[in-house]
C-alpha positions as CSV (number, residue, x, y, z in Angstrom):
1,X,-1.0,-3.0,-14.7
2,X,-3.7,-1.1,-16.6
3,X,-6.0,-2.1,-19.5
4,X,-8.1,0.6,-21.1
5,X,-7.2,2.9,-18.3
6,X,-8.4,0.5,-15.5
7,X,-6.4,-1.3,-12.9
8,X,-6.7,-5.0,-14.0
9,X,-6.0,-6.2,-10.4
10,X,-9.3,-4.6,-9.3
11,X,-11.4,-5.1,-12.4
12,X,-14.8,-6.7,-11.7
13,X,-15.3,-10.1,-13.3
14,X,-18.5,-11.8,-14.4
15,X,-20.4,-13.8,-11.9
16,X,-19.0,-17.3,-12.3
17,X,-19.3,-18.8,-8.8
18,X,-15.5,-19.1,-8.6
19,X,-14.0,-17.9,-5.3
20,X,-10.5,-16.8,-4.6
21,X,-8.1,-18.9,-2.5
22,X,-4.7,-17.6,-1.4
23,X,-3.4,-21.2,-0.9
24,X,-4.5,-22.2,-4.4
25,X,-2.9,-19.2,-6.0
26,X,0.4,-19.8,-4.2
27,X,0.3,-23.5,-5.3
28,X,-0.4,-22.4,-8.9
29,X,2.5,-19.9,-8.7
30,X,4.8,-22.5,-7.4
31,X,3.8,-24.9,-10.2
32,X,4.1,-22.1,-12.8
33,X,7.7,-21.4,-11.5
34,X,8.7,-25.0,-12.0
35,X,8.4,-26.4,-8.4
36,X,7.2,-29.9,-8.6
37,X,6.7,-30.2,-4.8
38,X,5.1,-27.4,-2.9
39,X,7.5,-28.2,0.0
40,X,10.4,-27.0,-2.1
41,X,8.6,-23.7,-2.8
42,X,7.8,-23.4,0.9
43,X,11.5,-23.8,1.7
44,X,12.3,-20.5,0.0
45,X,12.5,-17.4,2.1
46,X,9.4,-15.1,2.1
47,X,10.9,-12.6,-0.3
48,X,11.6,-15.2,-2.9
49,X,8.1,-16.7,-2.5
50,X,6.5,-13.3,-2.8
51,X,8.5,-12.4,-6.0
52,X,7.3,-15.6,-7.6
53,X,3.7,-15.0,-6.7
54,X,3.8,-11.4,-7.8
55,X,5.3,-12.4,-11.1
56,X,2.7,-15.1,-11.5
57,X,-0.1,-12.7,-10.8
58,X,1.2,-10.2,-13.4
59,X,1.5,-13.0,-15.9
60,X,-2.0,-14.3,-15.2
61,X,-3.5,-10.8,-15.6
62,X,-1.6,-10.2,-18.8
63,X,-2.8,-13.5,-20.1
64,X,-6.4,-12.6,-19.2
65,X,-6.2,-9.3,-21.0
66,X,-4.7,-11.0,-24.1
67,X,-7.5,-13.7,-24.1
68,X,-10.2,-11.0,-23.7
69,X,-8.8,-9.1,-26.7
70,X,-8.5,-12.2,-28.8
71,X,-12.1,-13.2,-28.0
72,X,-13.3,-9.7,-28.8
73,X,-11.5,-9.8,-32.1
74,X,-13.1,-13.1,-33.0
75,X,-16.6,-11.6,-32.7
């Protein structure tokens, strides 16, 4: 996905002190997809899990781009 010609998956972010965690991202993706228990998400095969995580990542990136544009428009 690109925003203003840049790959949003590799765009630098401001220093916030937040670090990335694969486990946390997968748990968020499972929750986003409607799984109440992470065990249920883990029971899916790897391809199904990966599809959900990839879709969640794209959704989160689109949301960040939209929020950035909205904040910029408010200035």
